N, C-alpha and C positions, 0 to 999 in steps of 0.2 A: 594330549601331548604331541607337538609339531614334529611331523616326520623330516629327517635330514636329508636333503637331496644332493646329488653329485653336481657340481658345477662343470660345464664343459668350456671349451675355448670361446664359444659365442657369449655365454654368460660372462666369463671373465671379460671380454672386449666391452660388453654392454655397462657392466660396472665401472671399468675404467674410463669409459666415456662419461658417465655420469659423474665420476670423481672430479673430472676436469671440467665438465659443462653440466653442472647441476640443474640449470634451468632449461635445457635442452627438451624439445618435444620429441615424442616417440618417432615422429617423421624425420626430424632432423638427426637423431640417432641413427635411424634406420639408413638414411641416405649417407652418413659418414661410414657406415659399417657394411653397406652394400646388402642389406636385409629389407624386408618389408615391415611396414609400422606395426601391422599385426603380429609378427614374430617378436618383435621387440616389446611390444605391450604384454603379450602372452607370458614373455619369459620374465619380465619385471613383476607381472602379477604372480608368478610361480614362486619367485625368490621372496617376495614380500610374504606370501601366505606361508612359506616355510621358515620365516622369521630369519631369512639369511640375507636381506637387503631392506634397508629404510633408508628413504630419500627424506632428507631435513635440510632446513636453513640454518646457517651457523652465523651469528653476528660477531663482530669484532669487538672486544672488550673496550680498548681505548676509544673506540667510536662512541660509546656510551658513558665515556667519562671515568672508566675504571682504569687507574694508573698503577694500582699495585696489586701483584698477585702474591699470596701467601700460602704456604702449606702448614698446616696445624696438625701436630701428633698429639693424640689423646690417650692418657691412661685412666682406665675405669676402674672404680672400686665400688663395691655395695650395690651393683645394679647390672643386669645383663647389657653388654657393649651394644648389642642390637637396638635395644630401646633408647641408649643414649644417642646412638648414631641416628636414628630416626628423628629424635627430636633436635638434634643439632642440624640435621638436613633442612629443617622448615625455615631456618632463617634465610632471608633473601641474598645475604652475601655469600653464602655456601653454594658453590656450584657443583661440588663433587664430595662424596662421603664414602669411604670404603672402611669395612671391617677387614683389620688385617692381621698376620701372625707377627711374632717378634716382641720386641720391647714394649711396643705401645699396641693398643687394641683398636684405634681408629685413626684414619689419615683422611685429611680434608684438604680441599683447595677452596681458597676464599679469595674474592675480588673486592677490592676497596677503592673508593674514589680518590682518597688520600691518606697519608699517615695519621691525620687528624681523627680518623675513624677508628683506628686501631685499638686505642684504650677503651673506647666505648664498646666495641665489640667484645674484647676479652673480659674487661672488668664488669661490664654491666648486663651484657646479653648471655654470653657463654657461661659466666659463673652463675646464673640462674638455674643451670640444667644440673639437676641432681645426679650424682654418680661420677662425676669427673674428678678425678685424683690430681691429675697434671695436665697442664696445656704447653705444648712446646711449639710457638710460633716460628716461622722461618720466612724471611721475606725474600721472594725471588728476585735476584740482581740480574740474571740473563737468562733467556730462554734459547736453549741450543736446538730443541727440536719440540714442537707442539703439533701434534697429528693425531688428535682424538678422533677423527672421522673415519679412520680406515682400520679394518680388522683384516690381518693377513689372511688372504683367501687363496694363496698360492697352493698348488697341489703338494701334499707331503710326499717326500721321498721314502 
């Protein structure tokens, strides 16, 4: 089990710099924050080792031809929701799958190239997954906030 570490002001500054300049080298971060590259490197490694930081590349959906974002709520019957969720997560169109509480058992986010892909996904692919009782798709018409890359790390009061 990874030990939780307490982030200080320097850690917060490094993370904030990486959020806005993800491709910056340790030297560039150090110069921007008045630190040494060794300090930046060791702090990033410490945060990564504690699973409190992961530096990743993010691609733009529309740049890859995905023009429709869809949320799909799934009600499961006769099979554990976790099994159904893991099977649904294997489809390349599905980029997020969550087991949730409430009326439905699974919440998914799906990216589609066009509306012509919708029927094939729902009627040919998802319908083959055993245990699905209902599928409720909702096409996203406007994105107000999409900030998946940031976990709130501010100090708790």
